[in-house]
N, C-alpha and C positions, 0 to 999 in steps of 0.2 A: 382503308378510306382515312383520307384527311379530313379532320375537323374545323372548320373555322370558328375562330372565337372573336366574334366581331369588336373593337376597341370602342369603349366607351369616349365622349365626345368632352375635352376637357377646358373648361373654360380659362378665360385670359388669364387671370390671378392664377389658375394649375397651373399654366402652360409655362408661368415665371416661376413658378416655384415657390412663392410667396407665403400661405398658409403655411408652410414645411421650415422656411427660415422665420417665422413669427414663432412659433409651435419650438423649435428650437432655442430661443433667444429665453422663450419666457422660462423653460427649464433650465437655461442656466442662470436667470437671475433670481428664482429660486434659491436655486443652491448659493447665491452669491449670499441672499439675504438670511438663510440659516446662516451661513461659517459666518457670517458678520457680527449677528446677535448671539452665536455661540449655540444655538438652537438643538445642530446637530451636526455629527463628525463624519467629514465626508469620507475620511480616507484614516485607515488602522494602522497605528506606530505600530508597525511589528514586532522590533524585538521586543519591547517593552508589550504590546499587548499581542496576544496570541487568541485562534482559532481553538484552543482544545475546551471550553465549555461547552462549544456549540458545534461542534463535530455530529454528526449523525449518527446512528448506532450500526448504519452500514457501514459508515464509511471503511475504505481499504489502503493500511499504510502498510508502512516495510513489513515485509516478511524477516521473522526471527524465530531460535529454535529454542525450546523448552525444556526445563529438567522437571522430576515428578518431586515431589514434597520427599523421598530422602535421597536428593543429590544425585539422582541416577539418571543418564540419555534418556530419553523417551527414545529417539531415533533409530530405527532398525537396519538403517542404509538396505532400503529395500527397491530406492532410488525410481519409485514413482513419481515423486517430484522432479526428478530431473528427467525424464521421459514427457512429462504432461507439459514442462515450462516450455511457455511459445519463443520467448526468444534465446531459450537455452541461458538463461543469466545462473543455473544453479549446477556444481559440477560438484561431488560425491567419489570418495573414492575409497567403497568398502574394508574395514579390517576383521579380522576372523578372531574369534572369542576363543579362547587356550579351552581345550578340553577338560582339565582338572578343575573348570571355574564354573559354580552350579548354577550358574545361567547359560550355559554351553548351550540348551537349547534352543538361545535365540540365533545363536550361529553366526552374525555377522553384528557391526557394530560402525559409527563412520569413524573412519580414520583422517578421513581432510573434509570438510564440509566447507565448500565456498561459494555464496551469492555474490554478483556482481549487480551494485545497486545501480551501476550506469544502464544497463539493460535489461533490466526488471522492471515491468509495466503493469504491476500492483495489480496484477486478474486475479490473484486468490487463491487459482488453479492449484498451487502448490499446498496450499490449506487446505482444499476439498479431497483432496485424493489422498493424503496422508492415512494409513490404518490405526499410526498409534498415537494420534493426532498432538507430534513431535514439534509444526509448523504450526506458526499464527500470525497472524497479522497486526502488527500493532498499532494506536492509532497516531503516527507521528509522519508529518510530511514535510520537515526539516531535516535532510539529510545531505549533509554537505562534506566537500573534501577538497582539499589542495591539490592532490593530485589523484591520476586512475587507479594507482595502487593503493590508495587509502578510499578509495568506494567500493573495492571487492572486500568483504565482513568475510574474514574466516570464520572456524569453528569457536574458539574462546571468545570473537567480538561477537556473534551471533549470541551465544547461551547469554555472555555480559550482558545485551539487551534483552532479552527475552524473559530470565530469570525463571521461576518457580511455579507449573500450573499442576493445582490438586487433581484428584480425580483417580480414576482405574485404566492403567497401561496397562496391556495387553501382554504386551512385552515381559512385565515379570509376574505376572499370574500363573500362582503353582497349578491352577487347574486347568491353563490351556493346553 
């Protein structure tokens, strides 16, 4: 069953869009007056001024890898982040930890870990699914590069951007 919605009767001024035009001009004049007397900033001067101080707590930026306080890799190459990534921006090639190493129980480490920042949609699913808290989203909105190859961050670049994160890492826990 279709519903018929009656249209309101418009006055002549409303048909000519005069109130809308006047309202738009009033806003423009108000901004012009503020800019003329230096009362308000209309535009942020981007490279000199940044939003870093006013970013909300829930802001999701670029994903990076972090190490623990002993400079060890947190990532166990479980590939959950690679599987959960909607645009398939993450690529991991796992490597085996030698049996002679005291951390051989971990079994794997990321031999290669690449994130294509052009494909990444900053959804944060990789951070949520990581069991070792190896991926974190940093508060960065300015990711640039001159070529596509520069926008694919490899493991070394991701660790450089991510830094060190304190806290318990299950992979290095001897009681696990």
